[in-house]
N, C-alpha and C positions, 0 to 999 in steps of 0.2 A: 870639817868644822862648819856647822850650819849657822848662818847669821841672817836674821830677819829684821829688817829696818822697820821700826815702829813709827818714828816721826823724824822729820828734819826741820831745822830752823832756817828756812830759806831766806827769811828777811835778814838774818844775821850775816849771811854770805853777801848780801847786797850792801849792807851798812858798814862792813868791816873788811880789812885786809887780814887774812889768816897768816900769822907768823910761824906758829908751831902748834901741834895738836897732841893730845894725850888721851888714853883710854882710862876711864874711871868706873869702878863699881859703885852701886848706890845702895845705901842701907834703907830697906823698905819694910813696910808692914804687909801682912798677907793680902789684905784687900787691895793694896796698891799694886802689887804684882799682877793680880787678876785684871785690874783695870788697864794696866800696861799691855798685857797680852791681848786684850780686847781692842787696843789701839786708841784708848780714850786719854790721850796725853797732848798737852800743848807746851811747847818750849818758848813761845813768843813772850817777850818781856821778861824772860828769866835771865839770871846771871849767876856767876860763881863768886862766893865771898870767902876770903881766907881769914880765919880767926885763930891766932896762935899757931898750933900745929894741926889744925883741922880745916878741911875745905867743905863748904856747904853749897848746895844747889838751892837758890832762893827764887821764889815767885814762879816756879814751874807748876802748872796745873795738871794734876792727875785726878780725873773725875772719880766721884764716889762710886763704890761698887754696890749696886742695888741689893744683891743677895746677902751682903754682910750685916745688914740691919744695925743693931746697937754697937757692933764692933767696928764701925766704919772709921775712916781716917778724915782728917782735915785736908781738903783738896790742894791748898796752897801752902802747907807747912814746909819749913826748911828741911831738906834731906841731906844727911851726911854723905860725903863722897869718900870712897875707899881708894886711897892713893898711898904710895910709899912716902915716907917723910922727906926724902930727897926731892921727890917731885913737887910736894907741897912747898918746900923751901924755894925751889926754882920758880914756881908760880908766884909766890909772894914777892920774890926779888924783881920779877919782870913787871909786876903790877905797879911797883914804885916808880917806874918810868912814866913820863908824862904822855897821856893819850893812849895808854895801853890798858886793856881790860881782859877779863877771862869770860868767855861765853860758851854756852852749850851749843854744839853744832848739830848733833844727831843722837837719838836714843835708839838702841837696838837690842835684840835678844841674841845672846851668844851662848850656846850650849844650855839653854833654858834660863840663863841669868841675865838680868837687865844691866846693860852697860851704857855709859854715856861718853860720847866723844866730845871733849872740851878743847878749846883752842885759845891760845894767846892771840889777841887781835888788836889791831890799831884802826881807829875810826877813819872812814873815808870822808873826803871833802865833797862838796856838792858837785864840783867839776869832774871828780872821779866817777861819781854815780852816773852823771850824764854820759860820760864816755862808755861806761858799761852798757847803758841802755842803747846807745848808738851802735856799739859792737853787736849786741844781741839782735837789733833790727836788721843790720847789714847781713848777718849770718842767716837770719830767717828769710830775707829776700833772696839770697844766693841759693838756699835750699829749695825755695819755691821755683826759681828759674831752672835749676837742675832737674827738678821733678817734672816740670812741664815739658822739658826737652826729651825726656825718656819715653 
């Protein structure tokens, strides 16, 4: 099974604690899948919205495909996510908790189809972010010291 990562939402991993993750399909137009295969996608500032029994990817930017001309898509249009009803119900219940949201973590191609890894996430406080930065700096310093010794 071949999986090619198209884009990751690295800022989301810095801003949130990941509690649980799901794989979702995305309902796309032809010009959108061509832009995704070309890697012209941004998940920054995007989020998942639950409306009734459907889940939507909101505010994700998939660039216009130049060769599509008049049949092109709107780059920021909401896109329907393909999930089982039980998964959508579980996501909806978890969002009702205070401080919990659903975010897209990564978009990838799996067997030629675009998939989105979404996660139930809880926002980090400022001191948690500082701790992450300090841990990353310490790890980088340790790696440099080990590299110099070799």
